[in-house]
C-alpha positions in Angstrom: 18.3 -237.3 -126.4 15.3 -237.3 -128.6 12.3 -235.3 -127.9 8.7 -236.5 -127.7 8.0 -234.8 -131.0 10.7 -236.8 -132.7 9.7 -240.1 -131.2 5.9 -239.7 -131.4 4.5 -241.2 -134.7 2.3 -239.1 -136.9 -1.4 -239.2 -136.2 -3.1 -241.8 -138.3 -6.5 -241.3 -139.8 -7.8 -243.9 -137.3 -6.9 -241.8 -134.3 -8.7 -238.7 -135.5 -12.3 -238.2 -134.5 -14.8 -238.9 -137.3 -17.4 -236.5 -138.6 -20.1 -235.6 -136.1 -23.5 -237.0 -137.1 -25.5 -234.1 -135.6 -29.2 -234.6 -135.4 -31.2 -231.4 -135.6 -33.4 -230.6 -132.7 -37.0 -231.0 -133.7 -39.5 -228.3 -132.8 -42.9 -229.7 -133.5 -44.7 -227.0 -131.6 -43.3 -224.4 -133.9 -45.2 -225.9 -136.8 -48.3 -226.1 -134.6 -47.9 -222.4 -133.8 -47.4 -221.6 -137.5 -50.5 -223.6 -138.5 -52.6 -221.8 -135.9 -51.3 -218.4 -137.0 -52.1 -219.3 -140.6 -55.6 -220.3 -139.8 -56.2 -217.1 -137.8 -54.8 -215.0 -140.6 -57.0 -216.7 -143.1 -60.1 -216.1 -140.9 -59.1 -212.4 -140.6 -58.7 -212.0 -144.4 -62.1 -213.8 -144.9 -63.7 -211.4 -142.4 -62.3 -208.3 -144.0 -63.3 -209.4 -147.5 -66.8 -210.9 -146.9 -68.3 -209.0 -144.0 -70.5 -206.2 -145.3 -70.2 -204.3 -142.1 -66.8 -202.9 -143.2 -68.4 -201.2 -146.2 -65.0 -200.6 -147.9 -66.5 -198.3 -150.5 -67.8 -195.9 -147.9 -64.6 -196.2 -146.0 -62.5 -194.9 -148.9 -65.0 -192.3 -149.9 -64.9 -190.9 -146.3 -61.1 -190.9 -146.3 -61.0 -188.9 -149.6 -63.2 -186.1 -148.3 -61.4 -182.7 -148.4 -62.4 -181.9 -144.9 -61.0 -185.2 -143.6 -57.7 -184.6 -145.5 -57.4 -181.1 -144.1 -58.2 -182.4 -140.6 -55.4 -185.0 -141.0 -52.9 -182.4 -142.1 -53.8 -179.6 -139.7 -55.4 -181.2 -136.8 -53.2 -184.4 -136.7 -49.8 -183.8 -138.3 -49.4 -180.1 -137.6 -50.6 -180.4 -134.0 -48.3 -183.3 -133.5 -45.3 -181.4 -134.7 -46.0 -178.2 -132.8 -46.9 -180.1 -129.6 -43.7 -182.1 -129.8 -41.6 -178.9 -130.3 -43.2 -177.4 -127.2 -42.8 -180.7 -125.3 -39.2 -181.4 -126.3 -38.0 -177.8 -125.7 -39.9 -177.6 -122.4 -38.8 -181.1 -121.3 -35.1 -180.3 -121.8 -35.4 -177.1 -119.9 -37.2 -178.8 -117.1 -34.6 -181.6 -117.0 -31.8 -179.1 -116.7 -33.8 -177.3 -113.9 -34.4 -180.6 -112.1 -30.7 -181.4 -112.1 -29.8 -177.9 -110.9 -28.2 -177.3 -107.5 -30.7 -174.5 -107.0 -33.5 -175.9 -104.8 -36.1 -173.4 -106.2 -35.4 -174.4 -109.8 -35.4 -178.1 -108.9 -38.6 -177.7 -106.9 -40.5 -175.8 -109.7 -39.4 -178.5 -112.2 -40.6 -181.3 -109.9 -44.0 -179.6 -109.2 -44.6 -179.0 -113.0 -43.8 -182.6 -113.8 -45.9 -183.9 -110.9 -48.9 -181.9 -111.9 -49.0 -182.5 -115.7 -48.1 -186.2 -115.3 -51.0 -186.6 -112.9 -53.8 -185.1 -114.9 -55.2 -187.2 -117.8 -54.7 -185.5 -121.2 -58.4 -185.6 -122.0 -59.3 -183.8 -118.8 -56.4 -181.4 -119.4 -57.6 -180.5 -122.9 -61.2 -180.2 -121.6 -60.0 -177.8 -118.9 -57.9 -175.9 -121.4 -60.9 -175.3 -123.5 -62.7 -173.7 -120.5 -59.9 -171.5 -119.1 -61.3 -168.4 -120.8 -63.7 -168.1 -117.9 -60.8 -167.2 -115.6 -59.8 -164.2 -117.7 -62.9 -162.4 -118.8 -60.9 -159.2 -119.4 -58.1 -160.9 -121.2 -54.6 -162.0 -120.1 -52.1 -159.3 -119.3 -48.5 -159.7 -118.6 -46.7 -157.6 -116.0 -47.1 -156.9 -112.2 -50.4 -158.5 -111.2 -51.8 -155.5 -109.2 -55.2 -153.9 -109.9 -55.7 -150.1 -109.8 -56.9 -150.0 -106.2 -53.7 -151.6 -104.9 -51.5 -149.4 -107.1 -53.3 -146.3 -105.7 -53.0 -147.6 -102.1 -49.2 -147.9 -102.7 -49.2 -144.2 -103.7 -48.3 -145.1 -107.3 -50.0 -144.5 -110.6 -50.2 -146.1 -114.1 -50.9 -149.5 -115.4 -48.0 -151.9 -114.8 -49.4 -154.6 -117.2 -48.9 -154.9 -120.9 -49.6 -157.2 -123.9 -53.3 -157.8 -123.3 -54.4 -161.0 -125.0 -57.9 -162.3 -125.6 -58.2 -165.5 -123.5 -61.2 -166.8 -125.6 -59.0 -166.9 -128.7 -56.0 -168.5 -126.9 -57.9 -171.3 -125.2 -59.9 -172.4 -128.1 -59.2 -174.4 -131.3 -55.8 -175.6 -132.4 -53.9 -173.1 -130.1 -55.5 -174.6 -127.0 -54.8 -178.1 -128.2 -51.1 -177.4 -128.9 -50.7 -175.7 -125.5 -52.4 -178.5 -123.6 -50.7 -181.4 -125.4 -47.3 -179.6 -125.4 -47.4 -178.9 -121.6 -48.4 -182.5 -120.9 -45.6 -183.8 -123.2 -43.1 -181.5 -121.5 -43.6 -183.3 -118.2 -42.9 -186.7 -119.8 -40.0 -185.4 -121.9 -38.4 -183.9 -118.8 -38.0 -187.4 -117.3 -36.7 -188.8 -120.6 -34.2 -185.9 -121.0 -33.1 -186.2 -117.3 -32.4 -189.9 -117.8 -30.4 -189.2 -120.9 -28.3 -186.5 -119.3 -27.6 -188.6 -116.2 -26.5 -191.5 -118.5 -23.5 -189.3 -119.6 -20.4 -189.8 -117.5 -19.7 -186.8 -115.2 -16.1 -186.9 -116.3 -17.1 -185.7 -119.7 -18.6 -182.5 -118.3 -15.7 -182.0 -115.9 -13.1 -182.4 -118.7 -15.0 -179.9 -120.8 -15.2 -177.4 -117.9 -11.4 -177.9 -117.4 -10.9 -176.7 -121.0 -12.7 -173.4 -120.1 -16.2 -174.2 -121.4 -19.1 -172.5 -119.7 -21.9 -174.7 -118.2 -24.3 -173.9 -121.0 -21.7 -174.7 -123.7 -20.9 -178.0 -121.9 -24.5 -178.9 -122.0 -25.0 -178.1 -125.6 -21.7 -179.3 -127.0 -20.8 -182.3 -124.8 -23.6 -183.7 -122.7 -26.7 -183.4 -124.9 -25.1 -184.9 -128.0 -24.1 -188.0 -126.0 -27.4 -188.1 -124.2 -29.3 -188.3 -127.5 -28.5 -192.0 -127.7 -30.8 -192.5 -124.7 -33.2 -189.7 -125.5 -34.1 -190.6 -129.1 -35.8 -194.0 -128.7 -38.4 -192.9 -126.1 -38.9 -189.6 -127.8 -39.8 -191.5 -131.0 -42.4 -193.5 -128.9 -43.7 -190.2 -127.4 -44.1 -188.7 -130.9 -46.1 -191.7 -132.1 -48.2 -191.5 -128.9 -48.7 -187.8 -129.5 -50.0 -188.4 -133.0 -52.6 -190.8 -131.7 -53.5 -188.5 -128.8 -54.5 -185.8 -131.2 -57.9 -187.6 -131.4 -58.4 -186.3 -127.8 -58.7 -182.8 -129.3 -62.5 -183.5 -129.3 -62.4 -182.3 -125.6 -61.4 -178.7 -126.5 -63.2 -179.1 -129.0 -61.2 -178.8 -132.2 -63.4 -179.2 -135.3 -60.6 -179.1 -137.8 -59.2 -182.5 -136.6 -59.3 -185.9 -138.4 -61.4 -187.9 -136.0 -63.9 -185.1 -135.5 -64.4 -184.8 -139.2 -64.8 -188.5 -139.7 -67.3 -188.7 -136.8 -69.3 -185.9 -138.4 -69.5 -187.9 -141.6 -70.4 -191.1 -139.7 -73.2 -189.3 -137.8 -74.6 -187.9 -141.0 -74.8 -191.2 -142.8 -75.3 -193.4 -139.7 -72.1 -195.3 -140.5 -70.3 -195.7 -137.2 -68.1 -198.7 -137.8 -66.8 -197.8 -141.3 -65.7 -194.4 -139.9 -63.7 -196.2 -137.2 -62.0 -198.3 -139.9 -61.2 -195.1 -141.9 -59.6 -193.4 -138.9 -57.6 -196.6 -138.1 -56.2 -196.7 -141.6 -55.1 -193.0 -141.4 -53.4 -193.6 -138.0 -51.7 -196.9 -139.2 -50.2 -195.1 -142.2 -49.0 -192.1 -140.2 -47.5 -194.2 -137.4 -45.8 -196.5 -139.9 -43.9 -193.6 -141.4 -42.9 -192.4 -138.0 -41.6 -195.8 -137.0 -39.4 -195.9 -140.1 -38.0 -192.5 -139.2 -37.4 -193.5 -135.6 -35.5 -196.6 -136.8 -33.0 -194.5 -138.9 -32.6 -191.9 -136.1 -31.9 -194.6 -133.5 -29.3 -196.1 -135.9 -27.7 -192.7 -136.4 -27.4 -191.7 -132.8 -26.5 -195.3 -131.7 -23.4 -195.4 -133.8 -20.4 -196.7 -131.9 -22.5 -198.4 -129.2 -23.1 -202.2 -129.4 -21.7 -202.4 -132.9 -18.7 -204.3 -134.3 -15.3 -202.8 -134.1 -14.1 -201.2 -137.3 -11.8 -203.2 -139.5 -8.1 -202.7 -139.1 -6.5 -200.3 -141.5 -4.4 -201.8 -144.3 -0.7 -201.5 -143.7 1.0 -198.8 -145.8 2.4 -200.0 -149.0 0.3 -203.2 -149.0 -0.7 -204.1 -152.5 -4.1 -205.0 -153.6 -5.3 -208.5 -154.2 
């Protein structure tokens, strides 16, 4: 008995489907959008080149002043780095406290986050610059009892130590770093908490089953995996922090980029060119940070959402 394969004739060329005559989809509105964008871009370039209000010569002269450069390095870059160090370290600590089973630690973390996320940074920095009025005799660490209470308890001596001058702490760059760092810690706490919660609990349970302590599990297992979630918003927070250094005027911090540029603008009655100069500085700095953020995200995102690795070549296979 013959099979269908044996009896069926070979497919002829006439039976095969012909080439598909595909007609590309037309997108006329794309070209309209491109034309509109090109016209707007041309108008912008014409405005930048021909409008005398920009005064590019004065802009570049102001940007090259030594006081402005020092303000950019110390008041902008240095404050950004130090504030982010305080913010990231404090945020991770607050996130761990918030996830703790201890209600006191969790409550303190929630209260800190609630307060510093509620107060605007400009108001926070302004308040930070005036805190010296609360400590006219300085800040002392220890048991907060004055001499009368100590005598009333039948004790003697001073139970406080490390007396610091509040007027030196809550002024200048130190006050700015403290204010911005504490504010950033409240936001980083939520970012770190989200990253920690994104790690499967089985990872921590498996590590604890191997005999690791809770702290070691957090450092070696949970946080490295949580970085994939933590890094992108942390990069955004760093860029936002760099721009928020302009709020140091509230302290005030005179050794800051925008403060120095405003001083030059007030001296020469050049308000708009000073704004252009500050914009160019911030554009350059944030562009560098965006590039760094891109590479960090790519590094910590390895293995997530990428193609599977190529299969290994069998042993003994010869080359092409």
